C-alpha positions in Angstrom: 9.5 -18.1 -26.8 6.9 -17.1 -29.5 7.2 -13.8 -31.3 4.7 -10.9 -31.0 2.4 -12.1 -33.8 2.3 -15.6 -32.4 1.6 -14.3 -28.9 -1.2 -12.1 -30.2 -2.8 -15.0 -32.1 -2.4 -17.3 -29.1 -4.1 -15.1 -26.5 -6.6 -13.6 -28.9 -8.1 -17.0 -29.2 -8.7 -17.0 -25.5 -9.9 -13.5 -24.7 -10.8 -12.1 -28.2 -8.6 -10.0 -30.4 -10.1 -6.7 -29.1 -8.6 -7.5 -25.7 -5.1 -8.1 -26.8 -2.7 -5.2 -27.5 0.7 -5.6 -29.2 3.4 -3.3 -30.4 2.6 0.4 -30.8 -1.0 -0.3 -29.8 0.1 -0.8 -26.2 -0.5 2.4 -24.1 2.5 3.6 -22.2 0.8 3.1 -18.8 1.0 -0.6 -19.1 4.7 -0.5 -18.8 5.0 1.3 -15.5 3.7 2.0 -12.1 4.3 5.0 -9.8 7.8 4.0 -8.5 10.0 7.1 -9.0 13.2 5.1 -9.8 11.7 2.5 -12.2 12.4 2.4 -15.9 9.2 1.7 -17.9 9.2 -1.5 -20.1 6.9 -2.2 -23.0 5.7 -5.8 -22.9 5.3 -8.0 -25.9 1.5 -7.9 -25.3 -1.2 -6.7 -23.0 -4.0 -9.2 -22.4 -7.3 -8.3 -20.7 -9.2 -11.4 -19.5 -12.9 -11.2 -18.5 -13.2 -14.3 -16.2 -11.4 -16.8 -14.0 -11.7 -19.3 -16.8 -9.9 -17.0 -19.2 -7.1 -16.4 -16.7 -6.7 -20.1 -16.3 -6.4 -20.6 -20.0 -4.0 -17.7 -20.4 -1.7 -19.1 -17.7 -1.8 -22.6 -19.1 -0.8 -21.4 -22.5 1.9 -19.0 -21.1 3.4 -21.7 -18.9 3.6 -24.2 -21.7 5.6 -21.7 -23.8 7.5 -20.1 -20.9 6.1 -16.7 -21.5 6.6 -14.3 -18.5 3.4 -13.0 -17.0 3.0 -9.8 -15.0 -0.4 -9.1 -13.3 -1.6 -5.5 -13.3 -4.4 -3.7 -11.4 -4.6 0.1 -11.4 -0.8 0.6 -11.6 -0.7 2.7 -8.4 2.1 0.7 -6.7 5.4 2.3 -5.6 7.9 -0.6 -5.9 8.0 -1.5 -9.6 6.2 -4.8 -9.0 3.9 -4.5 -12.0 6.6 -3.4 -14.5 6.6 -6.2 -17.1 9.3 -8.0 -19.0 9.9 -7.0 -22.6 9.5 -10.6 -23.7 6.4 -11.2 -21.6 2.8 -10.2 -21.3 0.8 -8.0 -18.9 -2.4 -9.6 -17.6 -4.6 -6.5 -16.9 -7.6 -7.1 -14.7 -9.5 -4.0 -15.7 -12.4 -6.0 -17.2 -12.7 -8.1 -14.1 -14.2 -5.3 -12.1 -17.4 -6.6 -10.5 -18.6 -6.6 -6.9 -19.9 -10.1 -7.0 -21.7 -10.2 -3.6 -22.3 -8.1 -0.5 -23.3 -10.4 2.2 -24.7 -8.3 5.1 -25.4 -11.3 7.4 -21.7 -12.4 7.3 -20.3 -8.8 6.8 -18.3 -9.7 3.8 -18.0 -8.7 0.2 -16.7 -10.9 -2.7 -15.0 -8.9 -5.4 -13.0 -9.4 -8.6 -9.4 -8.0 -8.7 -10.2 -5.1 -11.0 -12.7 -3.5 -8.5 -11.4 -0.1 -7.4 -11.6 1.0 -3.8 -13.7 4.1 -4.6 -16.1 1.9 -6.6 -16.5 -0.6 -3.7 -16.9 2.2 -1.2 -19.9 3.7 -3.1 -21.6 0.3 -3.2 -21.0 -0.5 0.4 -22.3 2.9 1.6 -25.8 1.9 0.5 -25.6 -1.0 3.0 -24.1 1.0 5.9 -20.9 -0.9 5.6 -17.3 -0.1 4.8 -14.1 -1.9 3.7 -11.7 -0.3 6.2 -8.4 -0.6 4.4 -7.5 2.9 3.3 -4.1 3.0 1.5 -4.5 6.6 0.5 -5.1 6.1 -3.3 -8.8 5.3 -3.8 -8.2 4.6 -7.5 -6.2 1.5 -6.5 -7.6 -1.9 -7.3 -8.4 -4.7 -4.8 -6.2 -7.1 -6.7 -3.2 -4.8 -6.3 -4.0 -4.2 -2.7 -4.0 -8.0 -2.1 -0.7 -8.4 -4.0 1.1 -5.8 -2.0 -0.7 -6.3 1.4 -1.7 -2.6 1.3 -2.1 -0.7 4.5 -2.8 2.9 5.0 -4.0 5.4 7.6 -6.7 3.2 9.1 -4.4 0.3 9.9 -3.9 1.5 13.5 -7.5 0.5 14.2 -8.5 -2.1 11.5 -5.2 -3.6 10.4 -3.9 -3.9 6.8 -5.1 -6.0 3.9 -3.9 -9.2 5.6 -6.3 -8.8 8.4 -9.2 -7.9 6.1 -9.1 -10.5 3.4 -10.7 -13.8 4.5 -10.3 -15.8 1.4 -9.2 -15.7 -2.3 -9.7 -17.6 -5.5 -6.4 -17.8 -7.4 -5.0 -19.3 -10.5 -1.6 -21.1 -10.4 0.9 -20.8 -13.2 -0.3 -24.2 -14.4 -3.8 -22.9 -14.9 -5.2 -24.8 -11.9 -7.7 -22.8 -9.9 -7.6 -22.9 -6.1 -10.0 -21.7 -3.4 -8.5 -20.6 -0.1 -10.4 -19.4 2.9 -13.8 -18.0 2.5 -16.5 -16.3 4.7 -15.0 -17.9 7.8 -13.7 -15.7 10.5 -11.3 -18.5 11.7 -10.1 -21.9 10.5 -7.4 -24.3 11.7 -7.2 -26.7 8.8 -3.7 -27.0 7.2 -1.6 -24.2 5.9 -3.2 -20.8 5.4 -2.6 -20.3 1.7 -4.7 -17.1 1.7 -2.2 -15.4 3.9 0.7 -16.7 1.9 -0.7 -15.2 -1.3 -1.4 -11.8 0.2 1.6 -9.7 -0.3 3.3 -12.1 -2.7 3.3 -9.4 -5.5 1.9 -11.7 -8.2 4.9 -14.1 -7.9 2.9 -17.2 -6.7 -0.5 -17.0 -8.4 -3.0 -14.6 -9.9 -5.9 -13.7 -7.6 -9.2 -13.6 -9.4 -11.6 -13.1 -6.4 -11.2 -11.9 -2.9 -13.5 -12.2 0.1 -13.3 -9.1 2.2 -14.1 -8.5 5.8 -16.5 -5.5 6.2 -17.2 -3.2 9.2 -20.1 -1.0 10.2 -19.9 2.5 8.7 -20.0 4.7 11.8 -21.9 7.9 11.5 -19.8 10.4 13.5 -16.2 11.4 13.1 -13.8 14.1 14.2 -10.2 15.1 13.4 -7.8 16.6 16.0 -4.6 18.4 14.9 -1.8 19.0 17.4 1.4 20.9 16.6 4.5 20.1 18.5 7.7 22.1 19.0 9.8 18.9 18.7 9.5 15.9 16.5 10.6 13.6 19.2 7.7 14.7 21.3 5.3 13.6 18.6 6.9 10.2 18.2 7.1 9.6 21.9 3.4 10.5 22.3 2.3 7.8 19.8 2.5 4.7 22.2 0.7 6.7 24.9 -2.2 7.5 22.6 -2.5 4.0 21.4 -2.5 2.7 24.9 -5.1 5.2 26.1 -8.1 3.1 24.9 -9.3 5.9 22.6 -8.9 3.6 19.6 -8.1 6.3 17.0 -9.2 5.6 13.4 -6.0 7.4 12.2 -2.9 8.4 13.9 -0.5 10.2 11.6 2.6 12.3 12.1 3.7 15.0 9.5 7.1 16.7 9.7 7.4 20.5 9.1 8.9 20.0 5.6 6.0 17.9 4.5 3.3 20.0 6.2 4.7 23.2 4.7 4.7 21.7 1.2 1.1 20.5 1.7 0.0 23.9 2.9 1.7 25.8 0.1 0.9 23.5 -2.8 -2.5 22.4 -1.9 -3.7 25.5 -0.2 -4.7 24.0 3.2 -6.6 26.3 5.5 -6.2 24.7 9.0 -6.7 27.8 11.2 -3.3 27.5 12.9 -2.0 30.9 14.1 1.2 32.0 12.4 3.0 32.2 15.8 2.3 28.5 16.4 3.3 27.5 12.8 6.5 29.4 13.1 7.6 27.2 16.1 6.0 23.9 15.2 8.5 21.3 13.9 6.0 18.4 13.6 2.2 17.7 13.7 0.1 14.8 15.0 -3.2 14.1 13.3 -5.7 12.0 15.3 -9.0 11.0 13.7 -11.7 9.4 15.8 -15.1 7.8 14.9 -18.1 6.6 16.9 -21.7 5.4 16.4 -22.9 8.1 18.8 -22.2 11.8 18.8 -22.0 12.2 22.6 -19.4 9.4 22.9 -17.4 11.0 20.1 -17.5 14.4 21.9 -16.2 12.6 25.1 -13.4 11.0 23.1 -12.4 14.3 21.4 -12.2 16.0 24.8 -10.1 13.2 26.3 -7.8 13.2 23.2 -7.2 17.0 23.6 -6.4 16.6 27.3 -4.0 13.8 26.6 -2.2 15.6 23.8 -1.8 18.6 26.1 -0.2 16.4 28.7 2.1 14.9 26.1 3.5 18.3 25.1 1.4 19.6 22.3 1.7 23.4 21.7 -2.1 23.6 21.2 -4.9 21.3 20.1 -7.3 22.1 17.2 -10.5 20.2 16.5 -10.9 20.8 12.8 -14.2 21.6 11.1 -15.3 18.8 8.8 -14.3 20.6 5.6 -10.8 21.4 6.9 -10.5 17.8 8.3 -11.4 16.4 5.0 -8.9 18.6 3.2 -6.1 17.6 5.6 -6.8 13.9 5.3 -6.9 14.3 1.5 -3.6 16.2 1.6 -2.0 13.5 3.7 -3.2 11.0 1.1 -1.5 13.1 -1.6 1.8 13.4 0.3 3.4 11.2 -2.4 2.2 13.4 -5.2 3.5 16.5 -3.2 6.9 14.8 -2.9 6.9 14.0 -6.6 5.9 17.5 -7.6 8.9 18.7 -5.5 11.2 16.4 -7.5 11.8 13.8 -4.8 14.2 11.1 -6.2 12.7 8.2 -4.3 9.9 7.4 -1.7 10.3 4.6 0.7 8.3 3.2 3.7 10.3 1.6 6.4 8.2 0.0 9.3 9.4 -0.4 12.9 7.6 -1.2 16.1 5.7 1.9 17.0 7.5 2.4 20.3 10.7 2.6 18.2 9.6 5.4 15.9 11.3 8.0 18.1 14.7 6.2 17.8 14.2 5.5 14.1 13.3 9.1 13.2 16.4 10.3 15.2 18.6 8.0 13.2 17.0 9.2 9.9 18.0 12.8 10.9 21.6 11.6 11.5 21.7 9.8 8.2 20.4 12.9 6.4 23.1 15.0 8.0 25.9 12.5 7.3 25.0 12.3 3.6 24.0 16.0 3.2 20.6 14.9 1.9 17.1 16.2 2.4 14.8 13.6 3.8 11.2 14.6 4.4 8.8 12.4 6.2 5.3 11.6 7.4 3.8 8.3 8.4 1.3 6.0 9.9 2.5 6.7 13.4 0.0 4.3 15.0 1.5 1.2 13.3 5.2 2.4 13.0 5.1 2.8 9.2 7.4 5.8 8.3 7.2 7.2 4.8 10.2 9.2 3.6 10.9 11.2 0.5 14.6 11.2 -0.5 16.0 14.2 -2.3 19.4 13.0 -3.6 20.1 13.1 -7.4 23.2 10.9 -7.4 22.0 7.3 -7.7 25.0 5.8 -6.0 24.8 8.1 -3.0 21.0 7.6 -2.9 21.5 3.8 -2.9 23.9 4.1 0.1 21.4 6.3 1.9 18.6 3.8 1.4 20.8 1.0 2.6 21.6 2.9 5.8 17.9 3.7 6.3 16.8 0.1 5.8 19.6 -1.1 8.1 18.5 1.3 10.8 14.9 0.0 10.6 15.9 -3.6 10.7 18.2 -3.0 13.7 15.2 -1.7 15.6 13.1 -4.8 14.8 11.5 -3.4 11.7 11.4 -4.3 8.0 12.3 -2.7 4.7 8.6 -2.0 3.7 5.4 -1.8 5.6 3.0 -1.6 2.6 4.8 -0.6 -0.6 6.4 -4.0 -1.1 9.7 -5.1 -2.5 8.9 -5.3 -6.2 11.9 -4.7 -8.5 13.1 -1.4 -7.0 13.9 -2.5 -3.4 14.9 -6.0 -4.3 18.7 -5.6 -4.1 18.4 -4.2 -0.5 15.9 -6.9 0.5 18.2 -9.7 -0.8 21.3 -8.1 0.9 19.7 -7.6 4.3 17.2 -10.4 4.8 18.2 -13.7 6.4 19.6 -16.0 3.6 17.8 -19.0 5.1 14.5 -17.2 4.8 15.3 -16.1 1.2 16.1 -19.7 0.2 12.8 -20.9 1.8 10.9 -18.2 -0.1 12.6 -19.4 -3.3 11.5 -22.9 -2.7 7.9 -21.8 -2.0 8.0 -19.8 -5.3 9.2 -23.0 -7.1 6.4 -25.0 -5.7 3.8 -22.6 -6.9 5.5 -21.6 -10.2 8.0 -24.3 -11.3 8.8 -22.6 -14.6 9.2 -19.2 -13.0 6.8 -17.3 -15.4 4.9 -15.3 -12.7 6.3 -11.8 -12.3 10.0 -12.8 -12.8 12.4 -10.2 -11.4 10.1 -9.1 -8.5 11.3 -9.9 -5.0 14.0 -12.3 -6.4 16.5 -12.1 -9.2 
C-alpha cells in the first residue's frame, strides 16, 4: 500500500495534480454522507476524474496496488455507503456532470454520474420530458441514485431507479469498461448486468454513464390532503386507492408527530381547521397528474369521494402554493427529524397491503422499548420511513433489529431505498439468508477479485 505522497503522485499523473486532494487539503464533506450514526473518515486522497478513460486508468492503478476505492456522488445517502477507508481514495464524480444526450424519439437521456437531478430536470423541461424518479433530495446525483436504487414519492406510479435505467457504462476494478443495456425497452440476451449493478452501492463497478427512461411532462396536477382519526384507517386505505385505477403520482402517509414537526418548523399553511387538527392522528397525501385539466378534475372528485368512503375526516384540495409547500416539506422530513435530534432514520419496506400490520407492530416496539418512533412513508409502495429517538446505542440497535425482523416477517426487506451501506450491514448479515449472502460474495469476487471497491459496504 503506497503512502499519501506516492498516492498523490500516482493519481495526479492520470487526472492532473489540481484534481487530487491529500491530507489537510481534503474538505471534510468527502469523508461522510448524511447517515446520522456514521463516523466520518478522512481518506488518503480524493481524486476527481473527468472521463471514463481516466476512471479506467485510476482503477487499473488502484487494483494493481490494492488501494481501496470508494465512489462518491453528491453525498446525500443515508447508509454510510460513501464513507471511505482511511487508507483508500475517494473517486468523486463531480467533474463528470454532463447530460450527454436527450433522445426525444426514444424518450431517453444519457448522463454522466455527476449530473444532479435538479440539473437534469431543468434540461428536460425544455423538451417537455421528465425523469420520474423523485427521491426527495434534488441535489442528489444520478450516479448515487443508480448505486442505491433510489426510489422516492413517485415510485407508486413510475417505479424506482431500477425501472427507469435502461443501460449503463461501467468500469470494473481491473479498469475494463463494459456496456450493459442501452436504449432498448426490452432484451432477452444473457444475464442482465444493468440490473445487477443498480443498487450495488459501488461494490461491483463504477458507473460512468447511465441511459435513463423518460416520460412526458404532464401539464396539470393537483394534491389532495386527507386527515384521519386513526393511523390504521390511513394504512388500510392505501391498497384501495391503488386498486381504484386513479394512478396517483404520489401516495404518502404522515403521522401526527411528523406532521406537527413539519407545520411548526417549516411554517406550513394547509388550511386545516384547528378542530380537525386536534383529532387527526395521521394524514394521507394523494397527488394526481393528467395531460388534460378536465380529466384531472374528474380524478380529484373521484379521489375525494373514495377518501370519504375510506374514513377520512375531511378532504382538502390544496391550492398549488400550499401543495408545493407540503410536498417540499415531505421531502425535508429527514431534515426535520435531524433538527429534532433523531438518533437514526431507517426505511423498512413491506408489501403495501401489510403496511397496516407493520405500523401496528412499530407502535408495539416503541412502547416495549419506551422509545419515540415517528414515521411517514411512501404508502403506495410500502416503504415506511422512521425516525428513531433513542440515545443509548445498544438499546437503539435492539430496536432496529426488532423493526427489521418485523418487516421481514411480513415479506419485506431492511431497506427500500436507502441501501445497506456500512450502517445497516450488521443487521443485513444477521437477518438475510446465508445462502444468498454467500452467493452475493461470490458475485462480488467475480467483479472485484482483489476487493478494492467500497470495502466494508454490504459485507465485512
